[in-house]
TORKOL-4160 file (C-alpha; in steps of 0.2 Angstrom, whole numbers, padded with zeros to 4 digits, m for minus):
419
<pt num="1" X="m0218" Y="0196" Z="m0008"/>
<pt num="2" X="m0227" Y="0181" Z="m0006"/>
<pt num="3" X="m0219" Y="0174" Z="m0022"/>
<pt num="4" X="m0201" Y="0178" Z="m0012"/>
<pt num="5" X="m0205" Y="0171" Z="0004"/>
<pt num="6" X="m0212" Y="0154" Z="m0004"/>
<pt num="7" X="m0195" Y="0154" Z="m0014"/>
<pt num="8" X="m0183" Y="0156" Z="0001"/>
<pt num="9" X="m0193" Y="0143" Z="0010"/>
<pt num="10" X="m0191" Y="0133" Z="m0005"/>
<pt num="11" X="m0173" Y="0134" Z="m0006"/>
<pt num="12" X="m0171" Y="0129" Z="0014"/>
<pt num="13" X="m0181" Y="0114" Z="0012"/>
<pt num="14" X="m0172" Y="0109" Z="m0003"/>
<pt num="15" X="m0156" Y="0110" Z="0007"/>
<pt num="16" X="m0161" Y="0102" Z="0023"/>
<pt num="17" X="m0167" Y="0088" Z="0012"/>
<pt num="18" X="m0151" Y="0086" Z="0003"/>
<pt num="19" X="m0142" Y="0087" Z="0018"/>
<pt num="20" X="m0152" Y="0073" Z="0026"/>
<pt num="21" X="m0148" Y="0062" Z="0009"/>
<pt num="22" X="m0130" Y="0062" Z="0013"/>
<pt num="23" X="m0131" Y="0058" Z="0029"/>
<pt num="24" X="m0142" Y="0042" Z="0024"/>
<pt num="25" X="m0132" Y="0038" Z="0010"/>
<pt num="26" X="m0113" Y="0040" Z="0021"/>
<pt num="27" X="m0122" Y="0027" Z="0033"/>
<pt num="28" X="m0127" Y="0016" Z="0018"/>
<pt num="29" X="m0108" Y="0015" Z="0010"/>
<pt num="30" X="m0100" Y="0015" Z="0029"/>
<pt num="31" X="m0093" Y="0032" Z="0032"/>
<pt num="32" X="m0101" Y="0028" Z="0048"/>
<pt num="33" X="m0088" Y="0019" Z="0052"/>
<pt num="34" X="m0078" Y="0034" Z="0049"/>
<pt num="35" X="m0066" Y="0033" Z="0065"/>
<pt num="36" X="m0055" Y="0049" Z="0068"/>
<pt num="37" X="m0039" Y="0045" Z="0077"/>
<pt num="38" X="m0021" Y="0043" Z="0076"/>
<pt num="39" X="m0014" Y="0027" Z="0085"/>
<pt num="40" X="0002" Y="0037" Z="0092"/>
<pt num="41" X="m0010" Y="0040" Z="0101"/>
<pt num="42" X="m0019" Y="0056" Z="0109"/>
<pt num="43" X="m0031" Y="0051" Z="0122"/>
<pt num="44" X="m0048" Y="0060" Z="0117"/>
<pt num="45" X="m0060" Y="0066" Z="0131"/>
<pt num="46" X="m0077" Y="0058" Z="0132"/>
<pt num="47" X="m0090" Y="0064" Z="0122"/>
<pt num="48" X="m0078" Y="0071" Z="0108"/>
<pt num="49" X="m0075" Y="0063" Z="0093"/>
<pt num="50" X="m0063" Y="0050" Z="0094"/>
<pt num="51" X="m0047" Y="0057" Z="0087"/>
<pt num="52" X="m0052" Y="0076" Z="0087"/>
<pt num="53" X="m0044" Y="0083" Z="0105"/>
<pt num="54" X="m0043" Y="0102" Z="0108"/>
<pt num="55" X="m0030" Y="0111" Z="0100"/>
<pt num="56" X="m0025" Y="0099" Z="0086"/>
<pt num="57" X="m0030" Y="0113" Z="0073"/>
<pt num="58" X="m0047" Y="0109" Z="0066"/>
<pt num="59" X="m0051" Y="0128" Z="0064"/>
<pt num="60" X="m0038" Y="0128" Z="0051"/>
<pt num="61" X="m0046" Y="0115" Z="0042"/>
<pt num="62" X="m0057" Y="0122" Z="0024"/>
<pt num="63" X="m0075" Y="0125" Z="0029"/>
<pt num="64" X="m0080" Y="0110" Z="0017"/>
<pt num="65" X="m0068" Y="0099" Z="0029"/>
<pt num="66" X="m0076" Y="0106" Z="0045"/>
<pt num="67" X="m0093" Y="0103" Z="0040"/>
<pt num="68" X="m0089" Y="0085" Z="0033"/>
<pt num="69" X="m0082" Y="0082" Z="0049"/>
<pt num="70" X="m0095" Y="0090" Z="0060"/>
<pt num="71" X="m0109" Y="0081" Z="0050"/>
<pt num="72" X="m0098" Y="0064" Z="0054"/>
<pt num="73" X="m0101" Y="0067" Z="0072"/>
<pt num="74" X="m0117" Y="0059" Z="0076"/>
<pt num="75" X="m0115" Y="0043" Z="0067"/>
<pt num="76" X="m0096" Y="0041" Z="0075"/>
<pt num="77" X="m0105" Y="0042" Z="0092"/>
<pt num="78" X="m0120" Y="0031" Z="0088"/>
<pt num="79" X="m0107" Y="0018" Z="0079"/>
<pt num="80" X="m0095" Y="0021" Z="0094"/>
<pt num="81" X="m0107" Y="0010" Z="0104"/>
<pt num="82" X="m0107" Y="m0003" Z="0091"/>
<pt num="83" X="m0099" Y="m0021" Z="0100"/>
<pt num="84" X="m0082" Y="m0024" Z="0086"/>
<pt num="85" X="m0082" Y="m0041" Z="0081"/>
<pt num="86" X="m0063" Y="m0042" Z="0078"/>
<pt num="87" X="m0059" Y="m0034" Z="0097"/>
<pt num="88" X="m0057" Y="m0052" Z="0104"/>
<pt num="89" X="m0040" Y="m0063" Z="0105"/>
<pt num="90" X="m0038" Y="m0072" Z="0089"/>
<pt num="91" X="m0035" Y="m0089" Z="0089"/>
<pt num="92" X="m0018" Y="m0094" Z="0080"/>
<pt num="93" X="m0014" Y="m0112" Z="0074"/>
<pt num="94" X="m0021" Y="m0111" Z="0056"/>
<pt num="95" X="m0015" Y="m0120" Z="0043"/>
<pt num="96" X="m0003" Y="m0114" Z="0031"/>
<pt num="97" X="m0005" Y="m0110" Z="0013"/>
<pt num="98" X="0000" Y="m0125" Z="0003"/>
<pt num="99" X="0017" Y="m0120" Z="m0009"/>
<pt num="100" X="0025" Y="m0130" Z="m0023"/>
<pt num="101" X="0042" Y="m0136" Z="m0022"/>
<pt num="102" X="0046" Y="m0125" Z="m0038"/>
<pt num="103" X="0035" Y="m0109" Z="m0028"/>
<pt num="104" X="0043" Y="m0113" Z="m0011"/>
<pt num="105" X="0061" Y="m0112" Z="m0020"/>
<pt num="106" X="0056" Y="m0094" Z="m0029"/>
<pt num="107" X="0048" Y="m0087" Z="m0015"/>
<pt num="108" X="0056" Y="m0094" Z="m0001"/>
<pt num="109" X="0045" Y="m0098" Z="0012"/>
<pt num="110" X="0048" Y="m0098" Z="0030"/>
<pt num="111" X="0036" Y="m0103" Z="0043"/>
<pt num="112" X="0047" Y="m0104" Z="0058"/>
<pt num="113" X="0041" Y="m0096" Z="0071"/>
<pt num="114" X="0051" Y="m0079" Z="0075"/>
<pt num="115" X="0056" Y="m0070" Z="0091"/>
<pt num="116" X="0045" Y="m0054" Z="0094"/>
<pt num="117" X="0059" Y="m0045" Z="0103"/>
<pt num="118" X="0070" Y="m0034" Z="0096"/>
<pt num="119" X="0086" Y="m0026" Z="0098"/>
<pt num="120" X="0083" Y="m0014" Z="0088"/>
<pt num="121" X="0078" Y="0004" Z="0096"/>
<pt num="122" X="0062" Y="0007" Z="0086"/>
<pt num="123" X="0058" Y="0024" Z="0092"/>
<pt num="124" X="0074" Y="0031" Z="0085"/>
<pt num="125" X="0073" Y="0022" Z="0069"/>
<pt num="126" X="0058" Y="0027" Z="0065"/>
<pt num="127" X="0062" Y="0046" Z="0068"/>
<pt num="128" X="0078" Y="0042" Z="0056"/>
<pt num="129" X="0069" Y="0035" Z="0043"/>
<pt num="130" X="0057" Y="0049" Z="0042"/>
<pt num="131" X="0069" Y="0062" Z="0044"/>
<pt num="132" X="0078" Y="0054" Z="0030"/>
<pt num="133" X="0063" Y="0054" Z="0019"/>
<pt num="134" X="0058" Y="0072" Z="0023"/>
<pt num="135" X="0075" Y="0080" Z="0020"/>
<pt num="136" X="0076" Y="0074" Z="0004"/>
<pt num="137" X="0060" Y="0078" Z="m0002"/>
<pt num="138" X="0063" Y="0095" Z="0005"/>
<pt num="139" X="0082" Y="0093" Z="m0005"/>
<pt num="140" X="0082" Y="0101" Z="m0022"/>
<pt num="141" X="0098" Y="0091" Z="m0025"/>
<pt num="142" X="0088" Y="0076" Z="m0029"/>
<pt num="143" X="0074" Y="0077" Z="m0043"/>
<pt num="144" X="0063" Y="0064" Z="m0049"/>
<pt num="145" X="0047" Y="0065" Z="m0059"/>
<pt num="146" X="0029" Y="0070" Z="m0050"/>
<pt num="147" X="0040" Y="0076" Z="m0034"/>
<pt num="148" X="0034" Y="0094" Z="m0035"/>
<pt num="149" X="0019" Y="0091" Z="m0037"/>
<pt num="150" X="0004" Y="0092" Z="m0023"/>
<pt num="151" X="m0008" Y="0080" Z="m0017"/>
<pt num="152" X="m0023" Y="0088" Z="m0028"/>
<pt num="153" X="m0011" Y="0085" Z="m0042"/>
<pt num="154" X="m0011" Y="0065" Z="m0041"/>
<pt num="155" X="m0024" Y="0058" Z="m0050"/>
<pt num="156" X="m0037" Y="0047" Z="m0043"/>
<pt num="157" X="m0031" Y="0031" Z="m0053"/>
<pt num="158" X="m0012" Y="0034" Z="m0044"/>
<pt num="159" X="m0021" Y="0032" Z="m0028"/>
<pt num="160" X="m0026" Y="0013" Z="m0030"/>
<pt num="161" X="m0013" Y="0006" Z="m0019"/>
<pt num="162" X="m0019" Y="0016" Z="m0003"/>
<pt num="163" X="m0028" Y="0005" Z="0008"/>
<pt num="164" X="m0040" Y="0012" Z="0022"/>
<pt num="165" X="m0047" Y="0003" Z="0036"/>
<pt num="166" X="m0061" Y="0015" Z="0044"/>
<pt num="167" X="m0062" Y="0004" Z="0058"/>
<pt num="168" X="m0045" Y="0008" Z="0067"/>
<pt num="169" X="m0041" Y="0024" Z="0056"/>
<pt num="170" X="m0026" Y="0014" Z="0048"/>
<pt num="171" X="m0020" Y="0020" Z="0030"/>
<pt num="172" X="m0008" Y="0007" Z="0021"/>
<pt num="173" X="0000" Y="0010" Z="0005"/>
<pt num="174" X="0005" Y="m0007" Z="m0002"/>
<pt num="175" X="0021" Y="m0011" Z="m0013"/>
<pt num="176" X="0020" Y="m0029" Z="m0021"/>
<pt num="177" X="0035" Y="m0038" Z="m0018"/>
<pt num="178" X="0037" Y="m0032" Z="m0002"/>
<pt num="179" X="0027" Y="m0042" Z="0010"/>
<pt num="180" X="0011" Y="m0035" Z="0004"/>
<pt num="181" X="0001" Y="m0050" Z="0002"/>
<pt num="182" X="0001" Y="m0053" Z="0021"/>
<pt num="183" X="0000" Y="m0035" Z="0028"/>
<pt num="184" X="m0016" Y="m0035" Z="0015"/>
<pt num="185" X="m0022" Y="m0049" Z="0024"/>
<pt num="186" X="m0020" Y="m0039" Z="0041"/>
<pt num="187" X="m0030" Y="m0025" Z="0034"/>
<pt num="188" X="m0045" Y="m0037" Z="0028"/>
<pt num="189" X="m0045" Y="m0045" Z="0047"/>
<pt num="190" X="m0046" Y="m0026" Z="0054"/>
<pt num="191" X="m0057" Y="m0018" Z="0042"/>
<pt num="192" X="m0067" Y="m0035" Z="0042"/>
<pt num="193" X="m0069" Y="m0032" Z="0025"/>
<pt num="194" X="m0072" Y="m0050" Z="0019"/>
<pt num="195" X="m0082" Y="m0064" Z="0027"/>
<pt num="196" X="m0080" Y="m0083" Z="0027"/>
<pt num="197" X="m0098" Y="m0090" Z="0030"/>
<pt num="198" X="m0106" Y="m0075" Z="0034"/>
<pt num="199" X="m0091" Y="m0072" Z="0048"/>
<pt num="200" X="m0075" Y="m0060" Z="0046"/>
<pt num="201" X="m0060" Y="m0068" Z="0046"/>
<pt num="202" X="m0050" Y="m0069" Z="0061"/>
<pt num="203" X="m0033" Y="m0076" Z="0057"/>
<pt num="204" X="m0024" Y="m0068" Z="0040"/>
<pt num="205" X="m0018" Y="m0084" Z="0036"/>
<pt num="206" X="m0035" Y="m0092" Z="0033"/>
<pt num="207" X="m0038" Y="m0080" Z="0019"/>
<pt num="208" X="m0035" Y="m0087" Z="0003"/>
<pt num="209" X="m0021" Y="m0078" Z="m0009"/>
<pt num="210" X="m0033" Y="m0075" Z="m0022"/>
<pt num="211" X="m0046" Y="m0065" Z="m0012"/>
<pt num="212" X="m0032" Y="m0056" Z="m0003"/>
<pt num="213" X="m0027" Y="m0048" Z="m0021"/>
<pt num="214" X="m0045" Y="m0046" Z="m0027"/>
<pt num="215" X="m0045" Y="m0027" Z="m0030"/>
<pt num="216" X="m0065" Y="m0028" Z="m0025"/>
<pt num="217" X="m0060" Y="m0034" Z="m0006"/>
<pt num="218" X="m0051" Y="m0016" Z="m0001"/>
<pt num="219" X="m0056" Y="0000" Z="0000"/>
<pt num="220" X="m0044" Y="0011" Z="m0009"/>
<pt num="221" X="m0043" Y="0031" Z="m0012"/>
<pt num="222" X="m0046" Y="0029" Z="m0030"/>
<pt num="223" X="m0063" Y="0021" Z="m0027"/>
<pt num="224" X="m0066" Y="0037" Z="m0016"/>
<pt num="225" X="m0075" Y="0046" Z="m0031"/>
<pt num="226" X="m0089" Y="0032" Z="m0034"/>
<pt num="227" X="m0092" Y="0031" Z="m0016"/>
<pt num="228" X="m0091" Y="0050" Z="m0011"/>
<pt num="229" X="m0092" Y="0062" Z="m0026"/>
<pt num="230" X="m0085" Y="0079" Z="m0027"/>
<pt num="231" X="m0082" Y="0077" Z="m0007"/>
<pt num="232" X="m0070" Y="0062" Z="m0010"/>
<pt num="233" X="m0055" Y="0073" Z="m0008"/>
<pt num="234" X="m0059" Y="0082" Z="0005"/>
<pt num="235" X="m0062" Y="0065" Z="0015"/>
<pt num="236" X="m0045" Y="0060" Z="0010"/>
<pt num="237" X="m0037" Y="0075" Z="0016"/>
<pt num="238" X="m0047" Y="0073" Z="0033"/>
<pt num="239" X="m0041" Y="0051" Z="0033"/>
<pt num="240" X="m0024" Y="0058" Z="0029"/>
<pt num="241" X="m0023" Y="0071" Z="0042"/>
<pt num="242" X="m0029" Y="0059" Z="0056"/>
<pt num="243" X="m0027" Y="0040" Z="0052"/>
<pt num="244" X="m0012" Y="0032" Z="0054"/>
<pt num="245" X="m0001" Y="0030" Z="0039"/>
<pt num="246" X="0013" Y="0016" Z="0034"/>
<pt num="247" X="0020" Y="0008" Z="0020"/>
<pt num="248" X="0035" Y="m0006" Z="0020"/>
<pt num="249" X="0049" Y="m0004" Z="0007"/>
<pt num="250" X="0063" Y="m0016" Z="0002"/>
<pt num="251" X="0080" Y="m0013" Z="m0007"/>
<pt num="252" X="0075" Y="m0007" Z="m0025"/>
<pt num="253" X="0087" Y="m0019" Z="m0034"/>
<pt num="254" X="0084" Y="m0034" Z="m0023"/>
<pt num="255" X="0065" Y="m0030" Z="m0025"/>
<pt num="256" X="0068" Y="m0029" Z="m0045"/>
<pt num="257" X="0077" Y="m0049" Z="m0042"/>
<pt num="258" X="0060" Y="m0055" Z="m0033"/>
<pt num="259" X="0049" Y="m0047" Z="m0046"/>
<pt num="260" X="0058" Y="m0057" Z="m0060"/>
<pt num="261" X="0061" Y="m0072" Z="m0051"/>
<pt num="262" X="0042" Y="m0072" Z="m0045"/>
<pt num="263" X="0034" Y="m0068" Z="m0062"/>
<pt num="264" X="0045" Y="m0076" Z="m0074"/>
<pt num="265" X="0054" Y="m0090" Z="m0066"/>
<pt num="266" X="0036" Y="m0097" Z="m0060"/>
<pt num="267" X="0022" Y="m0102" Z="m0075"/>
<pt num="268" X="0013" Y="m0087" Z="m0073"/>
<pt num="269" X="0001" Y="m0085" Z="m0089"/>
<pt num="270" X="m0004" Y="m0067" Z="m0086"/>
<pt num="271" X="0013" Y="m0061" Z="m0086"/>
<pt num="272" X="0020" Y="m0072" Z="m0101"/>
<pt num="273" X="0005" Y="m0065" Z="m0112"/>
<pt num="274" X="0007" Y="m0047" Z="m0106"/>
<pt num="275" X="0026" Y="m0045" Z="m0105"/>
<pt num="276" X="0036" Y="m0060" Z="m0108"/>
<pt num="277" X="0031" Y="m0062" Z="m0126"/>
<pt num="278" X="0035" Y="m0043" Z="m0131"/>
<pt num="279" X="0052" Y="m0047" Z="m0121"/>
<pt num="280" X="0056" Y="m0062" Z="m0132"/>
<pt num="281" X="0051" Y="m0055" Z="m0148"/>
<pt num="282" X="0059" Y="m0039" Z="m0144"/>
<pt num="283" X="0076" Y="m0043" Z="m0135"/>
<pt num="284" X="0078" Y="m0062" Z="m0139"/>
<pt num="285" X="0073" Y="m0060" Z="m0157"/>
<pt num="286" X="0062" Y="m0075" Z="m0155"/>
<pt num="287" X="0046" Y="m0077" Z="m0167"/>
<pt num="288" X="0032" Y="m0089" Z="m0168"/>
<pt num="289" X="0032" Y="m0091" Z="m0148"/>
<pt num="290" X="0020" Y="m0104" Z="m0139"/>
<pt num="291" X="0004" Y="m0098" Z="m0136"/>
<pt num="292" X="0004" Y="m0103" Z="m0118"/>
<pt num="293" X="0016" Y="m0101" Z="m0104"/>
<pt num="294" X="0018" Y="m0121" Z="m0102"/>
<pt num="295" X="0023" Y="m0124" Z="m0117"/>
<pt num="296" X="0035" Y="m0108" Z="m0119"/>
<pt num="297" X="0043" Y="m0116" Z="m0102"/>
<pt num="298" X="0042" Y="m0134" Z="m0109"/>
<pt num="299" X="0052" Y="m0127" Z="m0125"/>
<pt num="300" X="0066" Y="m0119" Z="m0115"/>
<pt num="301" X="0058" Y="m0103" Z="m0120"/>
<pt num="302" X="0060" Y="m0091" Z="m0104"/>
<pt num="303" X="0064" Y="m0072" Z="m0101"/>
<pt num="304" X="0081" Y="m0069" Z="m0095"/>
<pt num="305" X="0086" Y="m0056" Z="m0082"/>
<pt num="306" X="0094" Y="m0047" Z="m0097"/>
<pt num="307" X="0079" Y="m0046" Z="m0108"/>
<pt num="308" X="0069" Y="m0039" Z="m0093"/>
<pt num="309" X="0082" Y="m0025" Z="m0089"/>
<pt num="310" X="0082" Y="m0021" Z="m0106"/>
<pt num="311" X="0064" Y="m0019" Z="m0104"/>
<pt num="312" X="0064" Y="m0007" Z="m0090"/>
<pt num="313" X="0077" Y="0004" Z="m0099"/>
<pt num="314" X="0069" Y="0004" Z="m0115"/>
<pt num="315" X="0060" Y="0021" Z="m0117"/>
<pt num="316" X="0045" Y="0014" Z="m0127"/>
<pt num="317" X="0040" Y="0003" Z="m0111"/>
<pt num="318" X="0032" Y="0019" Z="m0103"/>
<pt num="319" X="0025" Y="0025" Z="m0119"/>
<pt num="320" X="0016" Y="0010" Z="m0121"/>
<pt num="321" X="0010" Y="0007" Z="m0103"/>
<pt num="322" X="0015" Y="0013" Z="m0085"/>
<pt num="323" X="0028" Y="0000" Z="m0077"/>
<pt num="324" X="0019" Y="m0014" Z="m0068"/>
<pt num="325" X="0016" Y="m0011" Z="m0051"/>
<pt num="326" X="0028" Y="m0026" Z="m0047"/>
<pt num="327" X="0042" Y="m0013" Z="m0053"/>
<pt num="328" X="0036" Y="0002" Z="m0053"/>
<pt num="329" X="0046" Y="0014" Z="m0042"/>
<pt num="330" X="0039" Y="0016" Z="m0024"/>
<pt num="331" X="0038" Y="0034" Z="m0026"/>
<pt num="332" X="0025" Y="0030" Z="m0039"/>
<pt num="333" X="0015" Y="0019" Z="m0030"/>
<pt num="334" X="0014" Y="0029" Z="m0013"/>
<pt num="335" X="0018" Y="0048" Z="m0015"/>
<pt num="336" X="0030" Y="0048" Z="0000"/>
<pt num="337" X="0035" Y="0067" Z="m0003"/>
<pt num="338" X="0014" Y="0071" Z="m0004"/>
<pt num="339" X="0008" Y="0061" Z="0011"/>
<pt num="340" X="0017" Y="0062" Z="0027"/>
<pt num="341" X="0019" Y="0043" Z="0034"/>
<pt num="342" X="0019" Y="0039" Z="0052"/>
<pt num="343" X="0029" Y="0024" Z="0050"/>
<pt num="344" X="0043" Y="0017" Z="0038"/>
<pt num="345" X="0043" Y="m0002" Z="0038"/>
<pt num="346" X="0058" Y="m0012" Z="0028"/>
<pt num="347" X="0058" Y="m0029" Z="0023"/>
<pt num="348" X="0075" Y="m0031" Z="0028"/>
<pt num="349" X="0069" Y="m0030" Z="0046"/>
<pt num="350" X="0051" Y="m0035" Z="0043"/>
<pt num="351" X="0048" Y="m0045" Z="0060"/>
<pt num="352" X="0054" Y="m0031" Z="0070"/>
<pt num="353" X="0043" Y="m0016" Z="0062"/>
<pt num="354" X="0030" Y="m0026" Z="0060"/>
<pt num="355" X="0029" Y="m0031" Z="0080"/>
<pt num="356" X="0033" Y="m0013" Z="0082"/>
<pt num="357" X="0019" Y="m0005" Z="0071"/>
<pt num="358" X="0004" Y="m0019" Z="0079"/>
<pt num="359" X="0009" Y="m0012" Z="0095"/>
<pt num="360" X="0009" Y="0007" Z="0090"/>
<pt num="361" X="m0008" Y="0003" Z="0080"/>
<pt num="362" X="m0015" Y="m0005" Z="0097"/>
<pt num="363" X="m0020" Y="m0022" Z="0088"/>
<pt num="364" X="m0008" Y="m0031" Z="0094"/>
<pt num="365" X="m0020" Y="m0042" Z="0105"/>
<pt num="366" X="m0032" Y="m0043" Z="0089"/>
<pt num="367" X="m0019" Y="m0051" Z="0078"/>
<pt num="368" X="m0002" Y="m0057" Z="0074"/>
<pt num="369" X="0008" Y="m0053" Z="0059"/>
<pt num="370" X="0009" Y="m0070" Z="0049"/>
<pt num="371" X="0026" Y="m0079" Z="0050"/>
<pt num="372" X="0036" Y="m0071" Z="0039"/>
<pt num="373" X="0038" Y="m0078" Z="0022"/>
<pt num="374" X="0055" Y="m0075" Z="0018"/>
<pt num="375" X="0060" Y="m0072" Z="0002"/>
<pt num="376" X="0075" Y="m0080" Z="m0001"/>
<pt num="377" X="0081" Y="m0065" Z="m0015"/>
<pt num="378" X="0094" Y="m0057" Z="m0003"/>
<pt num="379" X="0105" Y="m0041" Z="m0006"/>
<pt num="380" X="0120" Y="m0053" Z="m0003"/>
<pt num="381" X="0112" Y="m0061" Z="m0022"/>
<pt num="382" X="0116" Y="m0044" Z="m0033"/>
<pt num="383" X="0132" Y="m0045" Z="m0038"/>
<pt num="384" X="0128" Y="m0064" Z="m0047"/>
<pt num="385" X="0111" Y="m0057" Z="m0053"/>
<pt num="386" X="0121" Y="m0041" Z="m0060"/>
<pt num="387" X="0136" Y="m0049" Z="m0067"/>
<pt num="388" X="0130" Y="m0053" Z="m0083"/>
<pt num="389" X="0124" Y="m0035" Z="m0085"/>
<pt num="390" X="0134" Y="m0022" Z="m0094"/>
<pt num="391" X="0141" Y="m0007" Z="m0083"/>
<pt num="392" X="0131" Y="0006" Z="m0092"/>
<pt num="393" X="0115" Y="m0003" Z="m0091"/>
<pt num="394" X="0118" Y="m0005" Z="m0071"/>
<pt num="395" X="0120" Y="0013" Z="m0071"/>
<pt num="396" X="0105" Y="0018" Z="m0080"/>
<pt num="397" X="0095" Y="0005" Z="m0069"/>
<pt num="398" X="0102" Y="0015" Z="m0055"/>
<pt num="399" X="0097" Y="0033" Z="m0062"/>
<pt num="400" X="0078" Y="0026" Z="m0064"/>
<pt num="401" X="0077" Y="0018" Z="m0047"/>
<pt num="402" X="0089" Y="0032" Z="m0038"/>
<pt num="403" X="0074" Y="0040" Z="m0030"/>
<pt num="404" X="0069" Y="0024" Z="m0020"/>
<pt num="405" X="0088" Y="0021" Z="m0014"/>
<pt num="406" X="0088" Y="0039" Z="m0007"/>
<pt num="407" X="0072" Y="0043" Z="m0001"/>
<pt num="408" X="0072" Y="0027" Z="0011"/>
<pt num="409" X="0088" Y="0026" Z="0016"/>
<pt num="410" X="0098" Y="0013" Z="0004"/>
<pt num="411" X="0116" Y="0014" Z="0000"/>
<pt num="412" X="0121" Y="0017" Z="m0017"/>
<pt num="413" X="0127" Y="0000" Z="m0023"/>
<pt num="414" X="0144" Y="0006" Z="m0027"/>
<pt num="415" X="0151" Y="m0011" Z="m0031"/>
<pt num="416" X="0138" Y="m0011" Z="m0045"/>
<pt num="417" X="0141" Y="0005" Z="m0053"/>
<pt num="418" X="0159" Y="0004" Z="m0055"/>
<pt num="419" X="0171" Y="m0007" Z="m0066"/>
């Protein structure tokens, strides 16, 4: 009997010790900033966990999720009293990044000041965009790969585009070629994830471009496993339930043109080595290609838009490696049928959408969305860009990106799909 009691006592002590270790570990890796709130925005009573209000259905959470939420509550209360350095008006007037004439021409920077006033009824617009997305996610007539899987079926490596700001309860799914550089800058300022001489950045435009796209700068969902171990999926679900989730999208064909221009019309050594050389060999029958992109450009050897489209349509492409993020379909980057987004912005209405979103997030006093660099790749260009692309290829390309057109309410480009 004595041995049995000692064994039970040992089990209890070990369990308590492990719980203490978990608490200390989470405090060290940043879970102390686990602010649970939605910005659309339910007021919380004093003394409650921010964002966890009565009647929100916590009793329906799995036991482990409920345990985690309660376990974090003491840390939340402790940290809610810590002053937030970012909660002050930000100084404007930082210098804009310098762009070469060629880059200016291709990327289309526009640093003019745009009015925050909007003629759009943003609330109705969001309701319509979300309704369209949810209807087609539930509609069996629209079929595309991965549509029917659950969130648990998504591998961690496919969650690397979901950036988390625990300080303000925000999750942003970034889509390359859809103003993602500036939205990443905004997320860095809000989360204070990057310091300049020991002080967090205050103005998004002060953040150098090379730091913006450094993967170590952002906390993304695919990093949760390393940070939280077996609890990672439970924490993801809690944050997806309680945080405000947003993404920005763009006309799929225009996004492809923009990706081609920025990656193959500018001297980009990485994309030349990884993509341009294989394309030139496979689709333009070039051999003995220069070893550097500069030498190739000087020799007049460049990937054509036709080469690029052939590459996208070639069934061997996906077998060798998944599409690069700059031309991967949005539904594969952000999983809109598995994640219930609270806000869907569009590049075509970027200024209005960004201003409205920052108000909803209650961070519009902390920062402004950077003056939009307006990529001059416009929908009016589509006919010119696709003029030399065979009709059959255009139709195949539409099928490849059809889900993005339909889910996000972009009209089918009939003028490109018929003789």
